[in-house]
C-alpha positions as CSV (number, residue, x, y, z in Angstrom):
1,M,52.9,80.6,-2.7
2,L,51.3,84.0,-2.1
3,S,49.0,82.5,0.5
4,R,52.0,81.1,2.4
5,L,53.8,84.5,2.6
6,V,50.6,86.1,3.8
7,L,50.2,83.4,6.5
8,Q,53.8,83.9,7.8
9,R,53.3,87.7,8.0
10,V,50.1,87.3,9.9
11,S,51.7,84.8,12.3
12,L,54.7,87.1,13.0
13,R,52.4,90.0,13.8
14,A,50.2,87.8,15.9
15,F,53.2,86.6,18.0
16,A,55.2,89.8,18.1
17,P,53.6,91.1,21.4
18,N,54.1,87.6,23.0
19,V,57.8,87.9,22.4
20,G,57.9,91.0,24.6
21,V,55.9,89.3,27.3
22,A,58.2,86.3,27.2
23,A,61.2,88.6,27.6
24,G,59.6,90.3,30.5
25,M,58.8,87.1,32.2
26,R,62.4,85.9,31.8
27,S,63.7,89.1,33.4
28,V,61.3,88.6,36.3
29,L,62.4,85.0,36.7
30,V,66.1,86.1,36.7
31,A,65.3,88.7,39.3
32,R,63.5,86.2,41.5
33,Q,66.5,83.9,41.1
34,H,68.6,86.6,42.8
35,L,66.1,86.9,45.6
36,V,65.0,83.3,46.1
37,R,67.4,80.4,46.4
38,S,67.0,76.8,46.9
39,F,69.1,74.5,48.9
40,L,71.0,73.5,45.7
41,T,72.1,77.0,44.7
42,T,75.0,79.2,46.0
43,A,74.1,82.3,48.1
44,Q,74.3,85.5,46.2
45,V,75.7,88.6,48.0
46,S,74.0,91.7,46.8
47,E,74.9,95.4,47.4
48,P,72.3,96.1,50.1
49,V,73.8,93.3,52.2
50,A,77.2,94.9,52.0
51,K,75.7,98.3,53.1
52,D,74.1,96.5,56.1
53,S,77.6,95.1,57.0
54,E,79.2,98.5,56.9
55,S,76.3,99.9,59.1
56,T,76.9,97.0,61.6
57,K,80.6,97.8,61.7
58,A,79.8,101.5,62.3
59,K,77.4,100.6,65.0
60,S,79.9,98.3,66.7
61,K,82.6,101.0,66.5
62,A,80.2,103.6,68.0
63,K,79.3,101.1,70.7
64,A,83.0,100.4,71.5
65,T,83.7,104.1,71.7
66,T,80.7,104.6,74.0
67,T,81.9,101.7,76.1
68,K,85.4,103.1,76.2
69,K,84.1,106.5,77.2
70,A,81.9,104.9,79.9
71,T,85.0,102.9,81.2
72,T,87.1,106.1,81.3
73,T,84.4,107.9,83.1
74,K,84.0,105.1,85.5
75,K,87.7,105.0,86.2
76,A,87.8,108.7,86.7
77,A,84.9,108.5,89.1
78,T,86.6,105.6,90.9
79,K,89.8,107.7,91.3
80,K,87.9,110.7,92.4
81,T,86.0,108.5,94.9
82,A,89.3,107.0,96.2
83,A,90.9,110.5,96.5
84,T,87.8,111.7,98.3
85,K,88.0,108.7,100.7
86,K,91.7,109.3,101.2
87,A,91.2,113.0,102.0
88,A,88.3,112.1,104.3
89,G,90.5,109.5,106.1
90,K,93.4,112.0,106.4
91,T,91.1,114.6,107.7
92,K,89.6,112.1,110.2
93,A,93.1,111.0,111.3
94,T,94.2,114.7,111.7
95,A,91.1,115.4,113.7
96,K,91.7,112.3,115.8
97,K,95.3,113.3,116.4
98,A,94.4,116.9,117.3
99,K,91.7,115.6,119.6
100,A,94.3,113.3,121.3
101,K,96.8,116.1,121.5
102,S,94.3,118.5,123.0
103,K,93.3,115.8,125.5
104,V,96.9,115.3,126.6
105,S,97.6,119.1,126.7
106,T,94.5,119.7,128.9
107,D,95.8,117.4,131.5
108,P,99.2,118.7,132.7
109,N,99.6,115.9,135.3
110,A,99.1,113.0,132.8
111,R,102.8,112.5,132.1
112,L,103.5,112.3,135.8
113,K,101.6,109.0,135.9
114,A,104.1,107.4,133.6
115,P,107.0,105.2,135.0
116,L,110.1,107.2,136.1
117,M,112.3,105.9,133.3
118,S,109.8,106.7,130.5
119,M,108.5,110.0,131.9
120,K,108.9,112.9,129.5
121,L,110.9,115.7,131.1
122,L,110.5,119.2,129.9
123,K,113.3,121.8,129.8
124,A,111.8,123.6,132.8
125,D,111.9,120.4,134.8
126,K,115.7,120.1,134.8
127,P,117.8,121.5,137.7
128,P,120.2,124.5,137.4
129,T,123.6,123.9,135.9
130,R,126.4,123.1,138.2
131,A,128.8,125.8,139.2
132,A,132.1,126.0,137.4
133,T,135.3,125.1,139.3
134,A,138.3,127.3,139.7
135,Y,140.3,125.3,137.1
136,S,137.4,125.3,134.6
137,L,137.1,129.1,135.0
138,F,140.9,129.4,134.3
139,I,140.5,127.2,131.2
140,R,137.6,129.2,129.9
141,E,139.6,132.4,130.3
142,K,142.6,131.0,128.4
143,Y,140.4,129.7,125.6
144,V,138.7,133.0,125.2
145,T,141.8,135.1,125.2
146,G,144.0,132.7,123.3
147,A,144.1,131.9,119.6
148,K,141.2,130.1,118.0
149,V,141.2,126.3,118.1
150,N,140.2,124.6,114.8
151,T,141.2,121.0,115.0
152,H,141.2,118.2,117.7
153,D,145.0,118.2,117.8
154,E,145.1,121.9,118.4
155,F,142.5,121.4,121.2
156,L,144.6,118.8,122.9
157,A,147.7,120.9,122.6
158,R,145.9,123.9,124.1
159,A,144.5,121.8,127.0
160,K,148.0,120.5,127.8
161,E,149.4,124.0,127.7
162,V,146.7,125.4,129.9
163,G,147.2,122.6,132.4
164,V,150.9,123.5,132.7
165,Q,150.1,127.1,133.2
166,W,147.6,126.3,136.0
167,K,150.2,124.2,137.8
168,Q,152.7,127.0,137.6
169,L,150.4,129.5,139.2
170,S,151.0,130.3,142.9
171,D,148.3,130.0,145.5
172,E,147.9,133.8,145.5
173,A,147.4,133.8,141.7
174,K,144.8,131.0,142.0
175,K,142.8,132.7,144.8
176,P,140.6,134.9,142.5
177,Y,139.5,131.8,140.7
178,Y,138.7,129.9,143.9
179,D,136.8,132.9,145.2
180,K,134.7,133.0,142.1
181,E,134.1,129.3,142.3
182,K,132.8,129.7,145.9
183,E,130.5,132.5,144.8
184,L,129.1,130.4,141.9
185,R,128.7,127.3,144.1
186,E,126.7,129.2,146.7
187,E,124.4,130.6,144.0
188,Y,124.1,127.1,142.5
189,H,123.1,125.5,145.9
190,K,120.5,128.2,146.4
191,K,118.9,127.6,143.0
192,L,119.1,123.8,143.5
193,A,117.2,124.1,146.8
194,E,114.5,126.2,145.1
195,W,114.2,123.7,142.3
196,Q,113.9,120.8,144.7
197,E,111.3,122.7,146.7
198,K,109.1,123.8,143.8
199,T,109.4,120.8,141.5
200,N,107.1,117.8,141.7
201,P,108.8,115.0,143.7
202,R,108.1,112.5,140.9
203,I,109.8,114.8,138.4
204,V,112.9,115.0,140.7
205,A,113.0,111.2,141.1
206,A,112.5,110.7,137.3
207,Y,115.3,113.1,136.5
208,K,117.8,111.4,138.9
209,K,116.9,107.9,137.7
210,Q,117.2,108.8,134.0
211,R,120.4,110.7,134.7
212,R,122.0,107.7,136.5
213,A,120.9,105.3,133.7
214,A,122.4,107.6,131.0
215,R,125.6,107.8,132.9
216,R,125.8,104.0,133.1
217,Q,125.1,103.8,129.4
218,R,127.9,106.3,128.6
219,N,130.4,104.4,130.7
220,Q,129.4,101.1,129.1
221,E,129.9,102.6,125.6
222,L,133.2,104.2,126.5
223,H,134.8,101.5,128.6
224,G,132.9,98.3,128.0
225,D,134.5,95.5,130.0
226,R,137.7,97.5,130.6
227,P,138.8,97.5,134.2
228,P,138.1,100.6,136.2
229,R,140.7,103.4,136.1
230,P,142.6,104.6,139.2
231,T,140.8,107.0,141.5
232,P,141.7,110.7,140.8
233,P,143.4,112.7,143.5
234,F,140.4,114.7,144.7
235,I,138.2,111.6,144.8
236,R,140.8,109.8,146.8
237,F,141.1,112.7,149.2
238,T,137.3,112.7,149.6
239,M,137.2,109.1,150.4
240,D,139.9,109.7,153.1
241,V,138.3,112.6,154.9
242,R,134.5,112.0,154.4
243,S,134.2,110.2,157.7
244,Q,136.0,113.1,159.5
245,V,133.4,115.7,158.4
246,E,131.0,116.6,161.2
247,L,127.5,117.6,160.2
248,P,124.9,119.3,162.4
249,S,121.8,117.4,163.3
250,G,118.4,118.1,161.8
251,L,119.6,118.2,158.1
252,N,117.9,116.2,155.5
253,H,119.8,114.0,153.0
254,R,120.2,116.7,150.4
255,E,121.4,119.3,152.8
256,A,123.8,116.9,154.5
257,V,125.3,115.9,151.1
258,S,125.6,119.5,150.0
259,L,127.3,120.6,153.2
260,Q,129.6,117.6,153.2
261,S,130.7,118.3,149.6
262,K,131.3,122.0,150.4
263,T,133.4,121.2,153.5
264,I,135.5,118.6,151.7
265,G,136.2,121.1,148.9
266,E,137.4,123.7,151.4
267,K,139.6,121.1,153.0
268,W,141.1,120.2,149.7
269,R,141.9,123.8,148.8
270,A,143.4,124.2,152.3
271,L,146.0,121.5,151.7
272,S,149.6,122.5,151.2
273,D,151.2,121.9,147.9
274,Q,153.2,119.0,149.4
275,E,150.1,117.2,150.7
276,R,148.2,117.7,147.5
277,E,151.2,116.5,145.5
278,R,151.2,113.2,147.5
279,Y,147.7,112.4,146.2
280,K,148.8,113.4,142.6
281,T,151.8,111.2,142.8
282,Q,149.8,108.2,144.0
283,Y,147.4,108.7,141.1
284,K,150.3,109.0,138.6
285,D,151.9,105.8,139.8
286,A,148.6,103.9,139.7
287,M,148.0,105.2,136.1
288,E,151.4,103.9,135.0
289,V,150.6,100.4,136.3
290,Y,147.1,100.6,134.8
291,R,148.5,101.4,131.3
292,Q,151.0,98.6,131.5
293,E,148.3,96.1,132.4
294,N,145.8,97.5,129.9
295,P,147.9,98.8,126.9
296,T,144.8,99.1,124.7
297,A,142.7,101.0,127.3
């Protein structure tokens, strides 16, 4: 009995260190099981792997931020380049326009080569203003001395009133206005002759052609297909006496027309009231017939 107890004690002491070794080996095996897996075991996710995932996310986020910054910088650079190109193009266009303008301005005769209808006429190219007639001088005087006209109806009423006053004037009362008209007409013809002499012939021709075209355009806009109105008294008188006016030889066309118009005007003013009234009555009767045939005109 005693020998059995001794044997058990000895065996326990002998195997006591081996128990620690076995426990250590088991822990090593368990640790290796976490690190090494077979095809039959499930993958174990350890803490270091999670840390690597967070690091990857941080790197991806940093990369995305860097890419975004690079894209923004690229867009800004693109906009800046586009603005620079636009400014350069604008500067180039301005320089080209200035160059073309300077090229035109250095050649004063360039516009004279254009067709007459499209030739650009300057203010200095136009002839002097026509002289005012005796009646227009009378109207101007009455409008200046009379009350101010504010509406179209007031203007028509004033024009009718002034027309009645002019008809009521005697020849003696009208004489100062006709004298002033004669003075202004002589001055006008003098300035017109100077203009025709000093102005380039192509400019004169262009002015006349454009003026005639503008007059036709205005008549078309005002009257359209409406039949022509009766001839006014003075125009009818001009048609009657034009062939009776004798002109001296050696005059050019402009001088002949100017002298003929001047002579006809003097003949018209020399008519008696009865003779002048005959032309006015003819015109009045023709206008009544015209209005009856063209009520909407």
